[in-house]
C-alpha positions as CSV (number, residue, x, y, z in Angstrom):
1,M,0.0,0.1,-0.1
2,V,1.3,3.3,-1.0
3,P,1.7,5.7,2.2
4,P,0.0,9.1,2.1
5,V,2.2,12.3,1.7
6,N,1.6,14.6,4.6
7,V,2.1,18.3,4.4
8,L,3.9,18.9,7.9
9,A,4.0,22.7,7.7
10,V,3.7,25.7,5.2
11,A,5.2,29.0,5.5
12,T,5.4,32.3,3.6
13,A,7.7,35.5,3.5
14,V,7.8,38.8,1.7
15,P,10.7,41.2,1.1
16,P,10.9,44.5,3.2
17,H,9.7,47.2,0.6
18,A,5.9,47.7,0.3
19,L,4.7,49.0,-3.0
20,E,1.4,50.9,-2.4
21,Q,-0.6,50.6,-5.7
22,R,-1.4,54.3,-5.7
23,V,2.2,55.4,-5.4
24,V,3.1,52.9,-8.1
25,T,0.5,54.2,-10.4
26,D,1.8,57.8,-10.0
27,A,5.4,56.6,-10.8
28,A,4.2,54.6,-13.7
29,R,2.5,57.7,-15.3
30,H,5.8,59.4,-15.4
31,V,8.0,56.2,-16.4
32,Y,5.6,55.1,-19.1
33,A,4.4,58.7,-20.0
34,R,4.7,57.9,-23.9
35,T,3.0,54.5,-23.6
36,F,0.0,56.3,-21.7
37,A,-0.1,58.9,-24.3
38,R,-0.6,56.3,-27.0
39,Y,-2.9,54.1,-24.9
40,P,-4.6,56.2,-22.1
41,K,-6.8,53.4,-21.1
42,L,-3.7,51.5,-19.7
43,A,-4.0,53.6,-16.7
44,D,-7.1,51.8,-15.8
45,V,-5.2,48.7,-15.4
46,F,-3.5,49.9,-12.0
47,V,-7.2,50.9,-10.5
48,N,-8.9,47.5,-11.8
49,A,-6.2,45.1,-10.8
50,G,-7.6,44.4,-7.5
51,I,-4.3,45.3,-5.8
52,E,-3.7,47.7,-2.9
53,R,0.1,46.8,-2.2
54,R,2.7,44.4,-3.3
55,Y,6.1,43.9,-1.8
56,S,9.6,44.0,-3.6
57,V,13.3,43.3,-2.8
58,R,14.1,46.8,-4.0
59,P,12.3,50.2,-3.4
60,L,10.5,51.7,-6.0
61,E,13.2,54.2,-6.8
62,W,15.4,51.3,-7.9
63,L,12.6,49.7,-10.0
64,S,12.2,52.9,-11.8
65,A,15.8,53.2,-12.9
66,P,17.7,51.4,-15.6
67,H,19.5,48.1,-14.8
68,D,21.2,45.5,-17.2
69,L,21.0,41.6,-16.6
70,A,24.1,41.5,-14.7
71,E,22.9,43.8,-12.1
72,R,19.3,42.3,-11.9
73,T,21.0,38.9,-11.5
74,R,23.2,40.0,-8.6
75,V,20.1,41.2,-7.0
76,Y,18.3,38.0,-7.6
77,L,21.0,35.9,-6.1
78,E,21.4,38.1,-3.2
79,S,17.6,38.6,-2.2
80,A,16.2,35.1,-3.5
81,S,18.8,33.5,-1.0
82,E,17.5,35.7,1.7
83,L,13.9,34.9,1.1
84,F,14.8,31.2,0.7
85,I,16.3,31.1,4.0
86,R,13.5,32.9,5.9
87,T,10.6,30.8,4.6
88,A,12.5,27.4,4.7
89,R,13.6,28.1,8.2
90,A,9.9,29.0,9.1
91,A,8.4,25.8,7.5
92,L,11.0,23.5,9.2
93,E,10.4,25.3,12.7
94,R,6.6,24.9,12.3
95,A,7.2,21.2,11.3
96,H,9.7,20.8,14.5
97,I,12.4,19.4,11.9
98,S,15.9,20.5,11.7
99,A,17.6,21.2,8.3
100,R,20.0,18.4,9.0
101,D,17.1,16.2,8.8
102,V,16.0,17.3,5.3
103,D,16.7,14.7,2.6
104,V,15.4,16.3,-0.4
105,V,15.2,20.2,-1.3
106,V,13.1,21.1,-4.3
107,T,13.6,24.8,-5.3
108,V,11.4,26.3,-7.7
109,S,12.2,29.7,-9.3
110,S,11.6,31.2,-12.8
111,T,12.5,34.9,-12.1
112,G,16.4,34.6,-12.0
113,I,19.3,32.5,-13.3
114,A,21.4,30.8,-10.6
115,T,24.0,28.2,-11.2
116,P,24.9,26.9,-8.8
117,S,21.2,26.8,-7.8
118,L,19.8,28.6,-4.8
119,E,19.8,25.7,-2.3
120,A,23.5,25.1,-3.0
121,R,24.3,28.6,-2.2
122,V,22.3,28.7,1.0
123,G,23.1,25.0,2.0
124,P,25.8,25.8,4.7
125,E,23.9,28.6,6.2
126,M,20.6,26.4,6.4
127,G,22.6,23.5,7.8
128,F,21.8,21.0,5.1
129,R,23.7,17.8,5.2
130,P,26.2,17.5,2.4
131,T,24.3,14.5,1.1
132,V,21.1,16.3,0.7
133,M,19.5,15.6,-2.6
134,R,19.0,18.9,-4.7
135,V,16.2,19.3,-7.3
136,P,16.1,23.0,-8.9
137,V,13.2,23.5,-11.1
138,F,13.0,26.5,-13.6
139,G,10.6,27.5,-16.3
140,R,7.2,26.7,-14.7
141,G,6.2,30.4,-13.9
142,C,3.0,30.8,-12.1
143,A,2.3,27.2,-12.2
144,G,5.4,26.5,-10.3
145,G,3.7,26.5,-6.7
146,V,1.4,23.6,-7.6
147,S,3.9,21.6,-10.0
148,G,6.7,22.0,-7.2
149,L,4.4,20.5,-4.6
150,A,3.4,17.8,-6.8
151,L,7.0,16.9,-7.6
152,G,7.9,17.0,-3.9
153,A,5.3,14.7,-3.1
154,R,6.1,12.4,-5.7
155,L,9.6,12.4,-4.4
156,A,8.4,11.9,-0.8
157,R,6.1,8.9,-2.0
158,A,9.0,7.1,-3.6
159,E,11.1,7.1,-0.2
160,P,8.7,7.0,2.7
161,G,9.9,8.5,5.9
162,E,12.3,10.9,4.0
163,V,11.7,14.7,4.6
164,V,11.2,16.6,1.5
165,L,11.5,20.6,1.7
166,V,9.9,22.5,-1.3
167,V,10.9,26.0,-1.5
168,V,9.1,28.4,-4.1
169,V,10.9,31.9,-4.7
170,E,9.9,34.5,-7.1
171,L,11.3,38.0,-7.6
172,C,8.9,39.2,-10.4
173,T,9.7,42.9,-9.8
174,L,13.4,42.5,-11.2
175,A,11.6,41.9,-14.5
176,C,10.3,45.5,-14.4
177,R,11.3,47.1,-17.8
178,I,11.4,50.9,-18.3
179,D,13.2,50.8,-21.5
180,R,10.6,49.3,-23.8
181,G,7.2,50.7,-22.4
182,S,5.1,47.9,-24.3
183,K,1.6,47.2,-23.1
184,A,3.0,44.0,-21.4
185,D,5.4,45.8,-19.5
186,V,2.9,48.3,-18.2
187,I,0.5,45.6,-17.3
188,S,3.2,43.5,-15.4
189,S,4.2,46.7,-13.5
190,A,0.7,46.9,-12.2
191,L,0.3,43.3,-11.2
192,F,3.5,41.6,-10.1
193,G,5.2,41.4,-6.7
194,D,7.8,39.3,-4.8
195,G,7.5,36.6,-2.4
196,A,8.5,33.0,-1.3
197,A,6.8,29.9,0.2
198,A,8.0,26.6,1.6
199,A,6.4,23.4,2.5
200,V,7.7,20.5,4.4
201,L,6.6,17.0,3.0
202,R,6.9,13.3,4.4
203,A,5.1,10.1,3.2
204,G,4.2,8.0,6.1
205,P,1.4,7.5,8.9
206,A,2.1,10.8,10.9
207,A,-0.6,13.3,10.2
208,G,0.2,16.9,9.0
209,E,-2.0,19.8,8.3
210,L,-3.2,18.1,5.2
211,R,-2.4,15.3,2.7
212,I,-1.5,15.4,-0.9
213,G,-3.4,13.2,-3.3
214,E,-3.2,12.7,-7.0
215,A,-1.8,15.4,-9.5
216,A,-2.3,16.1,-13.1
217,E,-1.3,18.8,-15.8
218,H,-2.9,19.7,-19.1
219,T,-0.8,21.5,-21.7
220,W,-2.8,23.2,-24.6
221,P,-0.8,22.9,-27.9
222,R,0.3,26.0,-29.9
223,T,-0.1,28.2,-26.9
224,L,3.5,29.1,-26.3
225,D,2.8,32.8,-26.9
226,I,0.1,33.3,-23.9
227,M,2.7,33.6,-21.2
228,G,6.6,33.4,-20.5
229,W,9.9,35.3,-20.7
230,M,12.2,36.5,-23.6
231,I,15.8,37.2,-22.5
232,D,17.8,40.2,-23.8
233,P,21.0,42.1,-22.5
234,V,18.8,44.0,-20.2
235,G,17.0,41.2,-18.5
236,F,13.7,39.1,-18.8
237,R,11.0,40.5,-21.0
238,V,7.5,39.5,-20.0
239,V,5.3,37.7,-22.4
240,L,1.7,38.0,-21.6
241,S,-1.2,37.7,-24.0
242,R,-4.3,39.9,-23.8
243,S,-6.2,36.7,-24.7
244,L,-5.5,34.9,-21.4
245,P,-8.7,35.6,-19.4
246,R,-10.8,34.7,-22.4
247,F,-8.5,31.6,-22.9
248,V,-9.2,30.6,-19.2
249,E,-13.0,31.2,-19.5
250,Q,-13.2,29.0,-22.6
251,K,-10.5,26.2,-21.9
252,M,-10.2,25.7,-17.9
253,A,-13.3,23.9,-17.1
254,A,-12.7,20.4,-19.1
255,P,-9.4,19.4,-17.6
256,V,-10.3,20.4,-14.1
257,R,-13.7,18.6,-14.2
258,R,-11.8,15.6,-15.7
259,F,-9.3,15.8,-12.9
260,I,-12.0,16.1,-10.1
261,K,-13.6,12.8,-11.4
262,A,-10.4,10.9,-12.1
263,A,-9.3,11.8,-8.3
264,R,-12.8,10.7,-7.1
265,L,-13.1,14.0,-5.0
266,Q,-16.6,14.9,-3.7
267,A,-17.4,18.7,-4.1
268,P,-13.8,19.8,-3.4
269,Q,-13.0,23.6,-2.5
270,L,-11.0,25.3,-5.2
271,I,-7.8,27.0,-4.3
272,C,-6.4,28.7,-7.2
273,H,-3.4,31.0,-8.3
274,P,-4.8,34.5,-8.6
275,G,-3.1,35.6,-11.6
276,G,-5.2,38.8,-11.7
277,A,-8.7,40.3,-11.2
278,K,-9.9,39.4,-14.7
279,V,-8.4,35.8,-14.4
280,L,-10.3,35.2,-11.4
281,D,-13.3,36.3,-13.0
282,A,-12.7,34.0,-15.9
283,I,-12.0,31.1,-13.5
284,G,-15.4,31.7,-11.8
285,V,-17.3,31.9,-15.2
286,A,-15.5,28.7,-16.4
287,L,-16.1,26.5,-13.4
288,E,-19.6,28.2,-12.4
289,L,-18.5,29.4,-9.1
290,Q,-20.7,31.0,-6.6
291,K,-20.1,34.5,-5.8
292,G,-17.5,34.7,-2.9
293,A,-16.1,31.3,-3.7
294,L,-12.6,32.9,-4.4
295,R,-12.6,35.0,-1.4
296,D,-9.1,34.0,-0.2
297,E,-7.6,34.4,-3.7
298,R,-8.8,38.1,-4.0
299,E,-7.6,38.8,-0.5
300,I,-4.1,37.6,-1.4
301,L,-4.3,39.2,-4.7
302,R,-5.2,42.6,-3.0
303,E,-2.5,42.3,-0.3
304,H,0.3,41.0,-2.3
305,G,-0.2,41.1,-5.9
306,N,0.7,38.3,-8.3
307,M,4.0,36.9,-6.9
308,S,4.0,34.1,-9.6
309,A,4.6,30.7,-8.3
310,P,4.4,31.1,-4.6
311,T,1.1,32.9,-4.6
312,V,-1.2,29.9,-4.6
313,L,0.6,28.8,-1.4
314,F,-0.2,32.1,0.3
315,V,-3.9,31.2,-0.6
316,L,-3.4,27.7,0.7
317,E,-1.8,29.0,4.0
318,R,-4.8,31.5,4.5
319,A,-7.3,28.8,3.8
320,L,-5.7,26.4,6.4
321,R,-5.8,29.4,8.9
322,R,-9.3,29.8,8.2
323,G,-9.9,26.1,9.1
324,L,-9.9,24.4,5.6
325,R,-11.4,20.8,5.9
326,G,-12.2,18.1,3.4
327,P,-11.0,17.8,-0.1
328,A,-9.6,20.6,-2.2
329,V,-8.0,21.2,-5.6
330,L,-4.9,23.3,-5.8
331,S,-4.8,24.8,-9.3
332,A,-2.5,27.1,-11.2
333,L,-2.0,28.2,-14.8
334,G,1.5,28.8,-16.2
335,P,3.8,28.9,-19.4
336,G,3.2,26.1,-21.7
337,F,0.3,26.9,-21.7
338,T,-0.4,24.6,-18.8
339,A,-2.8,23.9,-16.0
340,N,-1.4,22.1,-12.7
341,L,-3.8,20.4,-10.5
342,L,-3.1,18.8,-7.1
343,A,-5.7,16.9,-4.9
344,L,-5.6,17.8,-1.2
345,E,-7.4,16.5,1.9
346,A,-7.4,18.9,4.9
347,G,-8.1,18.2,8.5
348,H,-5.7,15.5,9.5
349,G,-3.5,17.5,11.7
């Protein structure tokens, strides 16, 4: 019999610099003045994003100045490492597990390039054993929180009793581009923030906050242009299609419903990545959700913006604090274009 995978703890962290949306809006009017002159309705994005504040590893003044890829990478390595340590330590402390007892570290990050990867850089300070298995994951974008947790569960299930630490770190604000002024750049400056999340997993009889069940993903063909990165000498350039909300509204329901049926879940709660207000509206329409069903998602979006991969784990943490019980589906959409789905059962702790 395959033992259940228990989530022993979840923790989240944000960097120190708060970006109030009204202040960002004023700065954007200056930085993107030419773009706003051509597309005056773009200013409405900041108002309608459903965001009050976000957090960044650098202050707004830094984000509003030019930086090349080397400088952005230096900041990424420094700040992503700091967030990794904070959130990993918090999760391990909640799970009452020492860093030396961690057997596998899964690191998910798609907003910077690190070789050696982050867990190798922070390993000595964290106190990981030299024999710890390292699994860095790049390129999953906003879906990385769900796909990383699913990968961690598969690794835990393969070696019952071993401790798997999943750490998800994204510094989206480092991709802020003032040199181009495209619509996608303006929209991303209204949506994205920085954050990190960690989860401690172990397969076996011991109960945790929740259990992880089946996982699935669905990639739609010929959709590479919906979401992703391009890279040039200045840094990452966001790829973000205006068709995304409409695509979600039309396409998301079928794979989600197939997954719920295949996993034999009875009336599960949906916990999804809040990519933006319009995307949440599209998910609600696609899955015929009742008004207020995505309350936690909208609250996290309002307080933190879209942090890419860790955002859905912020939502999960909030749902657990509210007393989440019973079956749930963790869901996120990311580059590919791909839907990642993970079955959960809460209430075992």
